C-alpha positions as CSV (number, residue, x, y, z in Angstrom):
1,X,66.6,25.6,0.7
2,X,67.5,26.2,4.3
3,X,67.0,22.6,5.4
4,X,68.2,19.5,3.6
5,X,68.9,15.9,4.6
6,X,71.1,13.1,3.3
7,X,71.4,9.5,4.4
8,X,74.7,7.7,4.8
9,X,75.5,4.8,2.4
10,X,74.9,2.3,5.1
11,X,71.6,4.0,6.2
12,X,72.8,4.3,9.8
13,X,73.0,8.1,9.8
14,X,70.8,10.9,8.6
15,X,72.5,14.3,8.3
16,X,70.3,17.3,8.4
17,X,71.9,20.6,7.2
18,X,70.3,23.8,8.4
19,X,71.5,27.1,6.8
20,X,70.6,30.6,7.6
21,X,68.0,31.2,10.3
22,X,66.8,28.2,12.2
23,X,63.4,29.4,13.4
24,X,59.7,28.5,13.1
25,X,59.8,29.2,9.3
26,X,61.9,26.0,9.0
27,X,59.5,23.8,11.0
28,X,57.8,22.0,8.1
29,X,61.1,21.5,6.2
30,X,62.9,20.3,9.3
31,X,60.1,17.8,10.1
32,X,60.0,16.5,6.5
33,X,63.8,16.2,6.5
34,X,64.0,13.5,9.1
35,X,60.6,11.8,8.5
36,X,61.6,11.3,4.9
37,X,63.7,8.4,6.0
38,X,62.3,5.2,7.6
39,X,62.5,5.2,11.3
40,X,64.8,2.7,12.9
41,X,68.2,2.5,14.5
42,X,69.5,5.7,13.1
43,X,71.7,8.5,14.3
44,X,70.5,12.0,13.4
45,X,73.3,14.4,12.9
46,X,72.2,18.1,12.7
47,X,74.8,20.1,10.9
48,X,74.6,23.7,12.2
49,X,77.7,24.8,10.3
50,X,75.8,27.3,8.1
51,X,73.2,28.2,10.8
52,X,73.4,32.0,11.6
53,X,70.6,32.2,14.1
54,X,68.6,29.9,16.3
55,X,65.5,30.6,18.4
56,X,63.4,28.7,20.9
57,X,61.2,27.2,18.2
58,X,64.4,25.6,16.8
59,X,65.1,24.1,20.2
60,X,61.6,22.7,20.2
61,X,62.3,21.1,16.8
62,X,65.4,19.5,18.2
63,X,63.5,18.1,21.1
64,X,60.9,16.6,18.7
65,X,63.7,15.0,16.7
66,X,65.1,13.6,19.9
67,X,61.7,12.0,20.7
68,X,61.6,10.6,17.1
69,X,64.9,8.9,17.5
70,X,65.1,5.4,19.1
71,X,67.3,6.4,22.0
72,X,68.4,9.6,23.7
73,X,71.8,9.5,22.2
74,X,70.5,9.3,18.6
75,X,70.8,13.0,17.9
76,X,74.2,14.8,17.6
77,X,74.6,18.5,16.9
78,X,77.7,19.4,15.0
79,X,79.6,22.5,13.6
80,X,77.6,25.1,15.6
81,X,79.2,28.6,15.6
82,X,80.0,30.3,18.9
83,X,76.7,32.2,19.1
84,X,74.5,29.1,18.4
85,X,76.7,27.1,20.8
86,X,76.1,29.7,23.5
87,X,72.2,29.5,23.0
88,X,72.4,25.7,23.3
89,X,74.5,26.0,26.4
90,X,72.3,28.5,28.1
91,X,69.3,26.3,27.5
92,X,71.2,23.3,28.9
93,X,70.9,21.4,25.6
94,X,74.5,20.2,26.3
95,X,72.8,17.9,28.9
96,X,70.3,16.6,26.4
97,X,72.4,16.3,23.2
98,X,75.9,15.5,22.3
99,X,77.4,18.7,20.8
100,X,80.5,18.3,18.7
């Protein structure tokens, strides 16, 4: 499965793992990954360590996740490879998200 999610033991973080292509074909799985957990004071960590490709629909999904979170800083993008990191930088997502 290209998208999976896990919740931390203290329920404060939801980590969403995206592998392979992060594009429109992942939309429903990505939406279900974060809405499967009750909304609240959570931090959403999107692990892009196994993401090979990202397109504009993936960026739209990240923006939807940002709106779903309680505050602007509730989404963190981690482990992006250089190509994905460059796509995020060109789109100025480094201004909207914390990218680790």
